[in-house]
Backbone and ligand atoms as CSV (ligand in chain L), in Angstrom:
chain,resi,resn,atom,element,x,y,z
A,1,MET,N,N,-76.871,14.138,-30.327
A,1,MET,CA,C,-78.066,14.990,-30.372
A,1,MET,C,C,-79.321,14.172,-29.778
A,2,PHE,N,N,-79.879,14.764,-28.724
A,2,PHE,CA,C,-81.010,14.083,-28.136
A,2,PHE,C,C,-82.295,14.371,-28.905
A,3,VAL,N,N,-83.037,13.319,-29.112
A,3,VAL,CA,C,-84.394,13.533,-29.804
A,3,VAL,C,C,-85.456,12.808,-28.986
A,4,GLU,N,N,-86.669,13.326,-29.066
A,4,GLU,CA,C,-87.748,12.687,-28.277
A,4,GLU,C,C,-88.120,11.482,-29.110
A,5,VAL,N,N,-88.375,10.395,-28.416
A,5,VAL,CA,C,-88.673,9.033,-29.047
A,5,VAL,C,C,-90.063,8.456,-28.476
A,6,ALA,N,N,-90.499,9.011,-27.388
A,6,ALA,CA,C,-91.636,8.524,-26.779
A,6,ALA,C,C,-92.104,9.421,-25.521
A,7,LYS,N,N,-93.290,9.260,-25.181
A,7,LYS,CA,C,-93.632,9.864,-23.905
A,7,LYS,C,C,-93.434,8.840,-22.810
A,8,ILE,N,N,-93.082,9.314,-21.644
A,8,ILE,CA,C,-92.749,8.525,-20.464
A,8,ILE,C,C,-93.906,7.592,-20.101
A,9,ASP,N,N,-95.096,7.844,-20.271
A,9,ASP,CA,C,-96.156,6.760,-19.881
A,9,ASP,C,C,-96.286,5.760,-21.025
A,10,GLU,N,N,-95.620,5.779,-22.015
A,10,GLU,CA,C,-95.641,4.837,-23.074
A,10,GLU,C,C,-94.791,3.553,-22.756
A,11,VAL,N,N,-93.956,3.707,-21.713
A,11,VAL,CA,C,-93.010,2.608,-21.296
A,11,VAL,C,C,-93.411,2.306,-19.791
A,12,ALA,N,N,-94.254,1.314,-19.634
A,12,ALA,CA,C,-94.624,0.942,-18.363
A,12,ALA,C,C,-93.494,0.353,-17.470
A,13,SER,N,N,-93.654,0.453,-16.203
A,13,SER,CA,C,-92.636,-0.050,-15.255
A,13,SER,C,C,-92.512,-1.577,-15.576
A,14,GLY,N,N,-91.242,-1.968,-15.893
A,14,GLY,CA,C,-90.964,-3.396,-16.285
A,14,GLY,C,C,-91.202,-3.731,-17.694
A,15,GLY,N,N,-91.614,-2.705,-18.417
A,15,GLY,CA,C,-91.989,-2.896,-19.813
A,15,GLY,C,C,-91.000,-2.428,-20.822
A,16,MET,N,N,-91.295,-2.604,-22.122
A,16,MET,CA,C,-90.432,-2.314,-23.244
A,16,MET,C,C,-91.264,-1.706,-24.250
A,17,LYS,N,N,-90.589,-0.805,-25.111
A,17,LYS,CA,C,-91.122,-0.248,-26.379
A,17,LYS,C,C,-90.216,-0.109,-27.444
A,18,ALA,N,N,-90.532,-0.634,-28.588
A,18,ALA,CA,C,-89.598,-0.487,-29.772
A,18,ALA,C,C,-89.836,0.905,-30.393
A,19,VAL,N,N,-88.856,1.572,-30.816
A,19,VAL,CA,C,-88.859,2.812,-31.611
A,19,VAL,C,C,-87.833,2.697,-32.662
A,20,VAL,N,N,-88.070,3.528,-33.687
A,20,VAL,CA,C,-87.072,3.733,-34.766
A,20,VAL,C,C,-86.770,5.267,-34.806
A,21,VAL,N,N,-85.581,5.628,-34.750
A,21,VAL,CA,C,-85.328,7.067,-34.765
A,21,VAL,C,C,-83.861,7.188,-35.550
A,22,ALA,N,N,-83.821,8.119,-36.475
A,22,ALA,CA,C,-82.719,8.308,-37.282
A,22,ALA,C,C,-82.207,6.969,-37.928
A,23,GLY,N,N,-83.109,6.164,-38.226
A,23,GLY,CA,C,-82.771,4.849,-38.959
A,23,GLY,C,C,-82.241,3.804,-37.987
A,24,LYS,N,N,-82.253,4.108,-36.687
A,24,LYS,CA,C,-81.851,3.062,-35.648
A,24,LYS,C,C,-83.013,2.465,-34.998
A,25,GLU,N,N,-82.929,1.184,-34.927
A,25,GLU,CA,C,-83.904,0.412,-34.136
A,25,GLU,C,C,-83.488,0.264,-32.696
A,26,ILE,N,N,-84.356,0.806,-31.806
A,26,ILE,CA,C,-83.992,0.915,-30.411
A,26,ILE,C,C,-85.238,0.387,-29.485
A,27,VAL,N,N,-84.807,-0.257,-28.480
A,27,VAL,CA,C,-85.876,-0.676,-27.400
A,27,VAL,C,C,-85.627,0.093,-26.167
A,28,LEU,N,N,-86.707,0.734,-25.822
A,28,LEU,CA,C,-86.663,1.525,-24.462
A,28,LEU,C,C,-87.230,0.502,-23.390
A,29,CYS,N,N,-86.466,0.455,-22.299
A,29,CYS,CA,C,-86.749,-0.529,-21.242
A,29,CYS,C,C,-86.936,0.317,-19.915
A,30,ASN,N,N,-88.003,0.060,-19.213
A,30,ASN,CA,C,-88.220,0.641,-17.931
A,30,ASN,C,C,-87.841,-0.244,-16.806
A,31,TYR,N,N,-86.692,-0.006,-16.253
A,31,TYR,CA,C,-86.225,-0.850,-15.136
A,31,TYR,C,C,-86.171,-0.051,-13.795
A,32,ASP,N,N,-87.071,-0.364,-12.921
A,32,ASP,CA,C,-87.204,0.386,-11.651
A,32,ASP,C,C,-87.334,1.834,-11.810
A,33,GLY,N,N,-88.178,2.285,-12.732
A,33,GLY,CA,C,-88.534,3.648,-12.962
A,33,GLY,C,C,-87.584,4.448,-13.753
A,34,ARG,N,N,-86.469,3.824,-14.187
A,34,ARG,CA,C,-85.528,4.510,-15.042
A,34,ARG,C,C,-85.539,3.824,-16.455
A,35,ILE,N,N,-85.432,4.760,-17.448
A,35,ILE,CA,C,-85.474,4.206,-18.919
A,35,ILE,C,C,-84.148,4.116,-19.374
A,36,TYR,N,N,-83.893,2.937,-20.112
A,36,TYR,CA,C,-82.617,2.579,-20.745
A,36,TYR,C,C,-83.026,2.393,-22.196
A,37,ALA,N,N,-82.080,2.684,-23.105
A,37,ALA,CA,C,-82.271,2.508,-24.533
A,37,ALA,C,C,-81.110,1.630,-25.049
A,38,ILE,N,N,-81.491,0.494,-25.751
A,38,ILE,CA,C,-80.576,-0.374,-26.270
A,38,ILE,C,C,-80.847,-0.704,-27.764
A,39,GLY,N,N,-80.048,-1.310,-28.499
A,39,GLY,CA,C,-80.291,-1.757,-29.783
A,39,GLY,C,C,-81.340,-2.810,-29.756
A,40,ARG,N,N,-82.302,-2.683,-30.740
A,40,ARG,CA,C,-83.527,-3.505,-30.772
A,40,ARG,C,C,-83.209,-5.028,-31.188
A,41,ARG,N,N,-82.177,-5.231,-32.011
A,41,ARG,CA,C,-81.950,-6.431,-32.593
A,41,ARG,C,C,-80.933,-7.283,-31.763
A,42,CYS,N,N,-81.363,-8.546,-31.469
A,42,CYS,CA,C,-80.510,-9.469,-30.639
A,42,CYS,C,C,-79.119,-9.604,-31.295
A,43,GLY,N,N,-78.095,-9.617,-30.381
A,43,GLY,CA,C,-76.771,-9.765,-30.887
A,43,GLY,C,C,-76.462,-11.139,-31.311
A,44,HIS,N,N,-77.404,-11.993,-31.395
A,44,HIS,CA,C,-77.128,-13.424,-31.834
A,44,HIS,C,C,-77.718,-13.490,-33.329
A,45,MET,N,N,-79.032,-13.460,-33.501
A,45,MET,CA,C,-79.504,-13.682,-34.870
A,45,MET,C,C,-80.690,-12.638,-35.070
A,46,ASN,N,N,-80.639,-11.413,-34.502
A,46,ASN,CA,C,-81.325,-10.247,-34.890
A,46,ASN,C,C,-82.874,-10.370,-34.526
A,47,ALA,N,N,-83.199,-11.220,-33.560
A,47,ALA,CA,C,-84.669,-11.291,-33.231
A,47,ALA,C,C,-85.044,-9.837,-32.640
A,48,PRO,N,N,-86.256,-9.489,-32.821
A,48,PRO,CA,C,-86.719,-8.166,-32.091
A,48,PRO,C,C,-86.905,-8.325,-30.578
A,49,LEU,N,N,-86.036,-7.703,-29.866
A,49,LEU,CA,C,-85.983,-7.899,-28.339
A,49,LEU,C,C,-87.019,-7.436,-27.566
A,50,GLU,N,N,-87.913,-6.495,-28.106
A,50,GLU,CA,C,-89.104,-6.144,-27.332
A,50,GLU,C,C,-90.156,-7.253,-27.250
A,51,MET,N,N,-89.983,-8.293,-28.000
A,51,MET,CA,C,-90.852,-9.487,-27.848
A,51,MET,C,C,-90.349,-10.438,-26.865
A,52,GLY,N,N,-89.190,-10.173,-26.241
A,52,GLY,CA,C,-88.612,-10.936,-25.169
A,52,GLY,C,C,-89.185,-10.638,-23.849
A,53,THR,N,N,-88.469,-10.982,-22.764
A,53,THR,CA,C,-88.948,-10.671,-21.354
A,53,THR,C,C,-87.873,-9.785,-20.603
A,54,LEU,N,N,-88.402,-8.920,-19.873
A,54,LEU,CA,C,-87.528,-8.085,-19.016
A,54,LEU,C,C,-87.787,-8.369,-17.640
A,55,ASP,N,N,-86.652,-8.826,-16.999
A,55,ASP,CA,C,-86.745,-9.356,-15.661
A,55,ASP,C,C,-85.654,-8.517,-14.910
A,56,GLY,N,N,-86.156,-7.388,-14.197
A,56,GLY,CA,C,-85.136,-6.384,-13.617
A,56,GLY,C,C,-84.361,-5.784,-14.698
A,57,TYR,N,N,-83.055,-5.946,-14.729
A,57,TYR,CA,C,-82.122,-5.347,-15.743
A,57,TYR,C,C,-81.748,-6.394,-16.766
A,58,ILE,N,N,-82.237,-7.518,-16.720
A,58,ILE,CA,C,-81.967,-8.565,-17.629
A,58,ILE,C,C,-83.074,-8.767,-18.664
A,59,LEU,N,N,-82.559,-8.608,-19.912
A,59,LEU,CA,C,-83.485,-8.887,-21.187
A,59,LEU,C,C,-83.179,-10.241,-21.704
A,60,THR,N,N,-84.209,-11.007,-21.924
A,60,THR,CA,C,-84.042,-12.341,-22.516
A,60,THR,C,C,-84.716,-12.354,-23.899
A,61,CYS,N,N,-83.823,-12.802,-24.841
A,61,CYS,CA,C,-84.309,-12.813,-26.244
A,61,CYS,C,C,-85.479,-13.874,-26.326
A,62,PRO,N,N,-86.451,-13.467,-27.265
A,62,PRO,CA,C,-87.575,-14.403,-27.439
A,62,PRO,C,C,-87.162,-15.625,-28.311
A,63,MET,N,N,-86.099,-15.557,-29.008
A,63,MET,CA,C,-85.818,-16.699,-30.043
A,63,MET,C,C,-85.025,-17.781,-29.419
A,64,HIS,N,N,-83.850,-17.514,-28.931
A,64,HIS,CA,C,-83.073,-18.561,-28.341
A,64,HIS,C,C,-82.566,-18.325,-26.951
A,65,HIS,N,N,-83.086,-17.186,-26.418
A,65,HIS,CA,C,-82.910,-17.005,-24.904
A,65,HIS,C,C,-81.636,-16.507,-24.403
A,66,SER,N,N,-80.752,-16.006,-25.426
A,66,SER,CA,C,-79.629,-15.242,-24.860
A,66,SER,C,C,-80.091,-14.118,-23.896
A,67,GLN,N,N,-79.308,-13.695,-22.973
A,67,GLN,CA,C,-79.697,-12.648,-22.071
A,67,GLN,C,C,-78.689,-11.514,-22.161
A,68,PHE,N,N,-79.269,-10.279,-22.007
A,68,PHE,CA,C,-78.419,-9.087,-21.982
A,68,PHE,C,C,-78.714,-8.204,-20.788
A,69,ASP,N,N,-77.690,-7.460,-20.344
A,69,ASP,CA,C,-77.786,-6.485,-19.315
A,69,ASP,C,C,-78.238,-5.057,-20.021
A,70,ILE,N,N,-79.423,-4.642,-19.769
A,70,ILE,CA,C,-79.903,-3.434,-20.412
A,70,ILE,C,C,-79.092,-2.206,-20.056
A,71,THR,N,N,-78.358,-2.260,-18.857
A,71,THR,CA,C,-77.745,-1.011,-18.393
A,71,THR,C,C,-76.393,-0.889,-19.094
A,72,THR,N,N,-75.931,-1.967,-19.602
A,72,THR,CA,C,-74.556,-1.932,-20.350
A,72,THR,C,C,-74.621,-2.424,-21.747
A,73,GLY,N,N,-75.568,-3.215,-22.115
A,73,GLY,CA,C,-75.693,-3.924,-23.421
A,73,GLY,C,C,-74.836,-5.213,-23.455
A,74,GLU,N,N,-74.309,-5.504,-22.357
A,74,GLU,CA,C,-73.419,-6.698,-22.419
A,74,GLU,C,C,-74.294,-8.103,-22.522
A,75,ALA,N,N,-73.749,-8.835,-23.393
A,75,ALA,CA,C,-74.403,-10.210,-23.598
A,75,ALA,C,C,-73.920,-11.038,-22.400
A,76,LEU,N,N,-74.865,-11.493,-21.521
A,76,LEU,CA,C,-74.560,-12.256,-20.312
A,76,LEU,C,C,-74.518,-13.640,-20.532
A,77,SER,N,N,-75.302,-14.175,-21.574
A,77,SER,CA,C,-75.316,-15.521,-21.898
A,77,SER,C,C,-75.467,-15.802,-23.323
A,78,LYS,N,N,-75.112,-16.983,-23.680
A,78,LYS,CA,C,-75.362,-17.384,-25.121
A,78,LYS,C,C,-76.667,-17.965,-25.335
A,79,PRO,N,N,-77.117,-18.460,-26.524
A,79,PRO,CA,C,-78.485,-19.130,-26.768
A,79,PRO,C,C,-78.385,-20.329,-25.864
A,80,VAL,N,N,-79.667,-20.637,-25.432
A,80,VAL,CA,C,-79.915,-21.932,-24.765
A,80,VAL,C,C,-80.311,-23.065,-25.680
A,81,PRO,N,N,-79.526,-24.133,-25.448
A,81,PRO,CA,C,-79.817,-25.290,-26.485
A,81,PRO,C,C,-81.361,-25.720,-26.343
A,82,ARG,N,N,-81.855,-26.178,-27.419
A,82,ARG,CA,C,-83.171,-26.617,-27.451
A,82,ARG,C,C,-83.437,-27.754,-26.301
A,83,ASP,N,N,-84.643,-27.689,-25.870
A,83,ASP,CA,C,-84.951,-28.751,-24.852
A,83,ASP,C,C,-86.519,-29.062,-24.993
A,84,PHE,N,N,-86.790,-30.146,-25.570
A,84,PHE,CA,C,-88.193,-30.498,-25.829
A,84,PHE,C,C,-88.564,-31.582,-24.898
A,85,GLY,N,N,-87.743,-31.713,-23.818
A,85,GLY,CA,C,-88.094,-32.837,-22.940
A,85,GLY,C,C,-87.830,-34.190,-23.406
A,86,ASN,N,N,-88.610,-35.093,-23.041
A,86,ASN,CA,C,-88.364,-36.510,-23.510
A,86,ASN,C,C,-89.220,-36.916,-24.658
A,87,GLU,N,N,-89.852,-35.921,-25.193
A,87,GLU,CA,C,-90.758,-36.158,-26.389
A,87,GLU,C,C,-90.003,-36.607,-27.603
A,88,PRO,N,N,-90.232,-37.916,-27.986
A,88,PRO,CA,C,-89.516,-38.412,-29.158
A,88,PRO,C,C,-89.970,-37.770,-30.427
A,89,PHE,N,N,-89.039,-37.482,-31.431
A,89,PHE,CA,C,-89.190,-36.916,-32.717
A,89,PHE,C,C,-88.919,-37.888,-33.798
A,90,PRO,N,N,-89.579,-37.773,-35.022
A,90,PRO,CA,C,-89.138,-38.531,-36.132
A,90,PRO,C,C,-87.677,-38.331,-36.450
A,91,GLU,N,N,-87.025,-39.381,-37.003
A,91,GLU,CA,C,-85.648,-39.213,-37.061
A,91,GLU,C,C,-85.236,-38.109,-38.043
A,92,SER,N,N,-85.922,-37.921,-39.064
A,92,SER,CA,C,-85.644,-36.768,-39.959
A,92,SER,C,C,-85.695,-35.481,-39.223
A,93,LEU,N,N,-86.731,-35.309,-38.438
A,93,LEU,CA,C,-86.699,-33.971,-37.688
A,93,LEU,C,C,-85.666,-33.832,-36.815
A,94,ASP,N,N,-85.439,-34.967,-36.007
A,94,ASP,CA,C,-84.248,-34.890,-35.124
A,94,ASP,C,C,-82.933,-34.650,-35.825
A,95,ASN,N,N,-82.727,-35.245,-36.930
A,95,ASN,CA,C,-81.462,-34.767,-37.768
A,95,ASN,C,C,-81.457,-33.481,-38.149
A,96,TYR,N,N,-82.605,-32.848,-38.448
A,96,TYR,CA,C,-82.663,-31.472,-38.847
A,96,TYR,C,C,-82.327,-30.550,-37.569
A,97,PHE,N,N,-82.831,-30.826,-36.516
A,97,PHE,CA,C,-82.575,-30.153,-35.267
A,97,PHE,C,C,-81.047,-30.236,-34.902
A,98,GLN,N,N,-80.496,-31.376,-35.112
A,98,GLN,CA,C,-79.014,-31.497,-34.889
A,98,GLN,C,C,-78.268,-30.642,-35.812
A,99,TYR,N,N,-78.643,-30.580,-37.158
A,99,TYR,CA,C,-77.990,-29.706,-38.088
A,99,TYR,C,C,-78.125,-28.235,-37.632
A,100,LEU,N,N,-79.297,-27.813,-37.164
A,100,LEU,CA,C,-79.474,-26.492,-36.725
A,100,LEU,C,C,-78.602,-26.189,-35.489
A,101,ASP,N,N,-78.494,-27.108,-34.560
A,101,ASP,CA,C,-77.671,-27.000,-33.378
A,101,ASP,C,C,-76.143,-26.781,-33.926
A,102,THR,N,N,-75.713,-27.525,-34.901
A,102,THR,CA,C,-74.361,-27.358,-35.290
A,102,THR,C,C,-74.182,-25.908,-36.009
A,103,LEU,N,N,-75.106,-25.489,-36.765
A,103,LEU,CA,C,-75.022,-24.168,-37.330
A,103,LEU,C,C,-74.980,-23.124,-36.229
A,104,MET,N,N,-75.974,-23.272,-35.242
A,104,MET,CA,C,-76.018,-22.234,-34.188
A,104,MET,C,C,-74.740,-22.208,-33.253
A,105,SER,N,N,-74.055,-23.309,-33.092
A,105,SER,CA,C,-72.984,-23.394,-32.263
A,105,SER,C,C,-71.805,-22.362,-32.713
A,106,ASP,N,N,-71.825,-22.061,-33.925
A,106,ASP,CA,C,-70.683,-21.208,-34.543
A,106,ASP,C,C,-71.172,-19.836,-34.769
A,107,ILE,N,N,-72.262,-19.460,-34.180
A,107,ILE,CA,C,-72.707,-17.940,-34.323
A,107,ILE,C,C,-72.476,-17.259,-32.956
A,108,LYS,N,N,-71.732,-16.224,-32.930
A,108,LYS,CA,C,-71.366,-15.380,-31.756
A,108,LYS,C,C,-72.522,-14.588,-31.389
A,109,THR,N,N,-72.595,-14.378,-30.076
A,109,THR,CA,C,-73.690,-13.465,-29.540
A,109,THR,C,C,-73.015,-12.227,-29.116
A,110,TYR,N,N,-73.262,-11.122,-29.827
A,110,TYR,CA,C,-72.613,-9.821,-29.553
A,110,TYR,C,C,-73.294,-8.963,-28.585
A,111,ASP,N,N,-72.553,-8.119,-27.889
A,111,ASP,CA,C,-73.192,-7.138,-26.916
A,111,ASP,C,C,-74.026,-6.171,-27.817
A,112,LEU,N,N,-75.035,-5.462,-27.138
A,112,LEU,CA,C,-75.819,-4.618,-27.738
A,112,LEU,C,C,-75.378,-3.115,-27.747
A,113,GLU,N,N,-75.762,-2.290,-28.643
A,113,GLU,CA,C,-75.482,-0.935,-28.501
A,113,GLU,C,C,-76.366,-0.297,-27.477
A,114,THR,N,N,-75.769,0.655,-26.688
A,114,THR,CA,C,-76.611,1.385,-25.765
A,114,THR,C,C,-76.711,2.849,-26.239
A,115,PHE,N,N,-77.701,3.588,-25.683
A,115,PHE,CA,C,-77.848,4.957,-26.129
A,115,PHE,C,C,-78.145,5.767,-24.788
A,116,PRO,N,N,-77.550,7.005,-24.685
A,116,PRO,CA,C,-77.853,7.891,-23.529
A,116,PRO,C,C,-79.347,8.245,-23.571
A,117,VAL,N,N,-79.907,8.336,-22.398
A,117,VAL,CA,C,-81.337,8.678,-22.225
A,117,VAL,C,C,-81.466,9.828,-21.252
A,118,LYS,N,N,-82.347,10.728,-21.546
A,118,LYS,CA,C,-82.751,11.748,-20.453
A,118,LYS,C,C,-84.293,12.068,-20.602
A,119,ILE,N,N,-84.825,12.353,-19.483
A,119,ILE,CA,C,-86.288,12.708,-19.436
A,119,ILE,C,C,-86.414,14.198,-19.384
A,120,GLU,N,N,-87.211,14.771,-20.162
A,120,GLU,CA,C,-87.573,16.277,-20.283
A,120,GLU,C,C,-89.060,16.344,-20.177
A,121,GLY,N,N,-89.551,16.773,-19.041
A,121,GLY,CA,C,-90.996,16.820,-18.925
A,121,GLY,C,C,-91.520,15.485,-19.002
A,122,ASP,N,N,-92.414,15.198,-19.878
A,122,ASP,CA,C,-92.973,13.866,-20.017
A,122,ASP,C,C,-92.405,13.169,-21.250
A,123,SER,N,N,-91.337,13.688,-21.789
A,123,SER,CA,C,-90.713,13.099,-22.961
A,123,SER,C,C,-89.422,12.333,-22.650
A,124,VAL,N,N,-89.322,11.164,-23.373
A,124,VAL,CA,C,-88.148,10.353,-23.283
A,124,VAL,C,C,-87.224,10.784,-24.431
A,125,MET,N,N,-86.043,11.233,-24.109
A,125,MET,CA,C,-85.091,11.772,-25.106
A,125,MET,C,C,-83.901,10.741,-25.218
A,126,VAL,N,N,-83.543,10.430,-26.400
A,126,VAL,CA,C,-82.402,9.478,-26.563
A,126,VAL,C,C,-81.454,10.208,-27.607
A,127,ASP,N,N,-80.151,10.067,-27.198
A,127,ASP,CA,C,-79.091,10.529,-28.071
A,127,ASP,C,C,-78.645,9.367,-28.952
A,128,VAL,N,N,-79.084,9.540,-30.213
A,128,VAL,CA,C,-78.705,8.534,-31.285
A,128,VAL,C,C,-77.353,8.620,-31.840
A,129,LYS,N,N,-76.571,9.542,-31.384
A,129,LYS,CA,C,-75.196,9.808,-31.784
A,129,LYS,C,C,-75.067,10.181,-33.310
L,1,FES,S1,S,-81.732,-14.564,-31.979
L,1,FES,FE1,FE,-81.563,-13.891,-29.870
L,1,FES,S2,S,-80.754,-15.638,-28.899
L,1,FES,FE2,FE,-80.813,-16.127,-31.006
């Protein structure tokens, strides 16, 4: 069942907008003038994806930089390992980061749910199933 979730001018070209409808958290993405709807939470550790970046059809998570295809929901890449350059850290902090890296290496990055979208007049309609 399609329901109105936003007005078309609320999702700028190349932009994103988070909405909640029927209890589902969704991000609307405007790629090349077409609106796509995907699950809002990252398939890695649930970061809010509208705070990431949208470059064409690729959405990059703001937390660990996994990337997703907004047209299919497919996870294109895993989290990017931390890189603080050559800046030395205190040993205790470095040990903590190594511990986090170990924990993160065992967390899978899942594909995102996608939702059908249609435009009716100036309304963005999403089928939340
Ligand atoms: S929460 Fe998105 S990549 Fe980790």
